[in-house]
Every structure is written in structure tokens, then in C-alpha cells.
N, CA, C and O of each residue as an XYZ file, in Angstrom:
308
protein
N      40.459     76.303     38.089
C      41.736     75.632     38.083
C      41.581     74.166     38.489
O      42.097     73.269     37.822
N      40.866     73.936     39.589
C      40.649     72.563     40.043
C      39.731     71.830     39.075
O      39.937     70.652     38.781
N      38.707     72.539     38.577
C      37.774     71.913     37.639
C      38.474     71.519     36.339
O      38.163     70.476     35.762
N      39.404     72.330     35.880
C      40.139     71.993     34.653
C      40.934     70.713     34.840
O      40.952     69.851     33.962
N      41.591     70.590     35.988
C      42.358     69.375     36.269
C      41.463     68.163     36.391
O      41.805     67.078     35.921
N      40.321     68.346     37.019
C      39.377     67.241     37.167
C      38.822     66.803     35.820
O      38.744     65.609     35.531
N      38.439     67.767     35.001
C      37.923     67.428     33.667
C      38.995     66.754     32.819
O      38.693     65.835     32.058
N      40.220     67.193     32.939
C      41.315     66.572     32.196
C      41.524     65.136     32.664
O      41.757     64.243     31.849
N      41.440     64.911     33.974
C      41.608     63.561     34.507
C      40.487     62.656     34.017
O      40.731     61.504     33.655
N      39.267     63.166     34.002
C      38.125     62.375     33.519
C      38.304     62.032     32.048
O      38.037     60.902     31.640
N      38.749     62.982     31.255
C      38.951     62.721     29.826
C      40.038     61.686     29.579
O      39.941     60.905     28.632
N      41.062     61.668     30.406
C      42.152     60.703     30.194
C      41.825     59.322     30.745
O      42.496     58.346     30.408
N      40.808     59.230     31.582
C      40.458     57.951     32.191
C      39.024     57.532     31.850
O      38.330     56.959     32.689
N      38.585     57.815     30.635
C      37.219     57.477     30.237
C      36.955     55.982     30.266
O      35.881     55.549     30.684
N      37.919     55.195     29.830
C      37.731     53.739     29.793
C      37.607     53.190     31.216
O      36.753     52.346     31.486
N      38.450     53.664     32.111
C      38.385     53.223     33.502
C      37.031     53.575     34.112
O      36.416     52.745     34.781
N      36.575     54.781     33.890
C      35.288     55.205     34.434
C      34.133     54.419     33.828
O      33.156     54.126     34.516
N      34.234     54.078     32.554
C      33.195     53.267     31.917
C      33.141     51.880     32.552
O      32.057     51.372     32.837
N      34.299     51.266     32.775
C      34.340     49.953     33.414
C      33.814     50.010     34.844
O      33.109     49.105     35.289
N      34.157     51.067     35.552
C      33.637     51.221     36.912
C      32.118     51.365     36.904
O      31.446     50.850     37.797
N      31.579     52.050     35.921
C      30.133     52.175     35.802
C      29.470     50.845     35.519
O      28.428     50.531     36.095
N      30.069     50.059     34.630
C      29.512     48.733     34.302
C      29.570     47.823     35.522
O      28.599     47.132     35.831
N      30.696     47.822     36.211
C      30.837     46.981     37.401
C      29.831     47.405     38.475
O      29.230     46.557     39.135
N      29.655     48.696     38.647
C      28.688     49.185     39.630
C      27.277     48.734     39.283
O      26.524     48.327     40.167
N      26.914     48.801     38.020
C      25.580     48.377     37.599
C      25.379     46.882     37.834
O      24.311     46.462     38.279
N      26.396     46.083     37.540
C      26.291     44.632     37.745
C      26.152     44.319     39.233
O      25.314     43.503     39.617
N      26.959     44.953     40.065
C      26.876     44.718     41.503
C      25.506     45.139     42.037
O      24.947     44.470     42.906
N      24.966     46.241     41.521
C      23.648     46.694     41.938
C      22.582     45.659     41.607
O      21.752     45.332     42.456
N      22.595     45.144     40.394
C      21.583     44.161     39.979
C      21.736     42.860     40.764
O      20.740     42.257     41.164
N      22.962     42.428     40.985
C      23.184     41.200     41.754
C      22.712     41.387     43.197
O      22.126     40.473     43.778
N      22.961     42.558     43.777
C      22.517     42.788     45.156
C      20.998     42.841     45.245
O      20.428     42.411     46.248
N      20.332     43.358     44.218
C      18.872     43.349     44.214
C      18.325     41.932     44.254
O      17.282     41.684     44.859
N      19.013     41.012     43.623
C      18.574     39.614     43.635
C      19.039     38.900     44.899
O      18.338     38.022     45.402
N      20.206     39.262     45.418
C      20.783     38.526     46.543
C      20.119     38.860     47.870
O      19.953     37.971     48.706
N      19.740     40.095     48.085
C      19.179     40.474     49.383
C      17.893     39.696     49.684
O      17.788     39.122     50.767
N      16.923     39.652     48.787
C      15.734     38.829     49.110
C      16.071     37.353     49.295
O      15.440     36.674     50.105
N      17.041     36.859     48.566
C      17.446     35.460     48.694
C      17.997     35.203     50.094
O      17.643     34.212     50.733
N      18.875     36.111     50.575
C      19.428     35.963     51.918
C      18.352     36.131     52.990
O      18.328     35.379     53.964
N      17.473     37.101     52.820
C      16.420     37.340     53.809
C      15.485     36.135     53.887
O      15.032     35.781     54.975
N      15.196     35.514     52.779
C      14.318     34.346     52.784
C      14.942     33.164     53.518
O      14.225     32.264     53.955
N      16.237     33.151     53.656
C      16.915     32.048     54.324
C      17.209     32.297     55.803
O      17.836     31.461     56.454
N      16.767     33.431     56.340
C      16.903     33.677     57.776
C      15.947     32.735     58.496
O      14.780     32.641     58.114
N      16.408     32.044     59.516
C      15.511     31.149     60.253
C      14.309     31.914     60.819
O      14.427     33.084     61.182
N      13.174     31.256     60.891
C      11.948     31.931     61.308
C      12.033     32.456     62.732
O      11.369     33.442     63.051
N      12.812     31.845     63.586
C      12.914     32.276     64.973
C      14.201     33.050     65.247
O      14.644     33.124     66.393
N      14.792     33.615     64.230
C      16.086     34.304     64.372
C      15.985     35.503     65.312
O      16.892     35.720     66.116
N      14.919     36.279     65.236
C      14.768     37.475     66.056
C      13.946     37.227     67.321
O      13.688     38.162     68.080
N      13.546     36.019     67.549
C      12.701     35.682     68.695
C      13.581     35.164     69.816
O      14.309     34.187     69.637
N      13.520     35.810     70.969
C      14.388     35.416     72.082
C      13.751     34.352     72.967
O      14.448     33.742     73.778
N      12.461     34.113     72.839
C      11.820     33.089     73.647
C      11.013     33.652     74.793
O      10.039     33.041     75.232
N      11.408     34.807     75.278
C      10.625     35.430     76.345
C      10.623     36.936     76.126
O      11.566     37.513     75.585
N       9.567     37.531     76.552
C       9.409     38.964     76.370
C      10.180     39.704     77.461
O      10.083     39.353     78.637
N      10.926     40.702     77.085
C      11.681     41.460     78.077
C      10.747     42.403     78.823
O       9.840     42.991     78.236
N      10.977     42.535     80.096
C      10.160     43.396     80.938
C      10.875     44.734     81.078
O      12.047     44.792     81.449
N      10.154     45.799     80.777
C      10.732     47.129     80.887
C      10.908     47.490     82.360
O      10.142     47.024     83.204
N      11.900     48.307     82.677
C      12.180     48.618     84.088
C      10.999     49.246     84.825
O      10.837     49.026     86.025
N      10.180     50.021     84.130
C       9.077     50.711     84.803
C       7.754     49.958     84.682
O       6.720     50.474     85.107
N       7.759     48.774     84.123
C       6.508     48.036     83.895
C       5.871     47.570     85.196
O       4.658     47.367     85.245
N       6.652     47.399     86.238
C       6.107     46.903     87.506
C       5.611     48.033     88.406
O       5.014     47.777     89.452
N       5.854     49.268     88.007
C       5.429     50.402     88.824
C       3.922     50.645     88.690
O       3.261     50.112     87.798
N       3.417     51.447     89.587
C       2.001     51.831     89.581
C       1.697     52.588     88.285
O       2.553     53.331     87.804
N       0.502     52.420     87.708
C       0.165     53.112     86.451
C       0.325     54.627     86.518
O       0.630     55.259     85.507
N       0.125     55.213     87.688
C       0.284     56.665     87.810
C       1.735     57.084     87.613
O       2.002     58.222     87.227
N       2.666     56.186     87.872
C       4.082     56.460     87.649
C       4.539     55.928     86.291
O       5.411     56.508     85.643
N       3.937     54.823     85.878
C       4.344     54.186     84.618
C       4.084     55.084     83.413
O       4.955     55.218     82.553
N       2.912     55.699     83.330
C       2.568     56.523     82.162
C       3.466     57.740     82.011
O       3.938     57.999     80.904
N       3.730     58.508     83.079
C       4.669     59.632     82.906
C       6.068     59.172     82.498
O       6.737     59.844     81.714
N       6.512     58.034     83.024
C       7.822     57.514     82.622
C       7.825     57.111     81.151
O       8.808     57.339     80.446
N       6.745     56.521     80.694
C       6.640     56.138     79.293
C       6.645     57.364     78.381
O       7.313     57.373     77.347
N       5.896     58.395     78.769
C       5.873     59.635     77.987
C       7.253     60.279     77.988
O       7.721     60.736     76.946
N       7.910     60.320     79.143
C       9.250     60.893     79.243
C      10.232     60.142     78.358
O      11.055     60.758     77.681
N      10.151     58.821     78.360
C      11.041     58.007     77.510
C      10.855     58.356     76.039
O      11.836     58.486     75.306
N       9.622     58.507     75.606
C       9.351     58.809     74.201
C       9.749     60.232     73.857
O      10.229     60.479     72.750
N       9.566     61.168     74.762
C       9.977     62.554     74.484
C      11.490     62.628     74.374
O      12.008     63.297     73.480
N      12.211     61.955     75.266
C      13.666     61.951     75.194
C      14.123     61.270     73.905
O      15.118     61.677     73.305
N      13.407     60.251     73.487
C      13.767     59.561     72.235
C      13.589     60.434     71.007
O      14.312     60.272     70.024
N      12.646     61.348     71.050
C      12.433     62.238     69.913
C      13.556     63.218     69.858
O      13.587     64.074     68.974
């Protein structure tokens, strides 16, 4: 019942769906060209903060630092 209505709607709106397909294809091709263009224009130091952040456990003794690092990665998984 629902499929019949859907198929009927598609048949009555073939031109609209064709135009939507063409527009989608054009937008896809333009985005393929635009993304590298935009990425190439990002300043070279955009992601560089100037100083390295120190992790909270980096100042601890290595015997404590390694278990904390392993725990952080296990929780992240």
C-alpha cells in the first residue's frame, strides 16, 4: 500500500527528480574542486598554537605516568 503510493509519487514527479539528480551531480563535482582549493588556502600556521600543551600526568614519575597513559588509551577505546 505504501509502496504503491510511493511509486505513484515518483512517476508523477519524474522531472523534479531528474532535476534534483542533475543538481546533486553538479554540486558534487563543484565540491570536489572546491575542497582542495579551500584547503590549499588555509594559512600554514592555522593549527599551530605556538607552544606544546603539557599533559596533566606528564610531570609525574614514570612509574605513575605509564599506567595513566595506558588507562587513558583503554578508556578512549
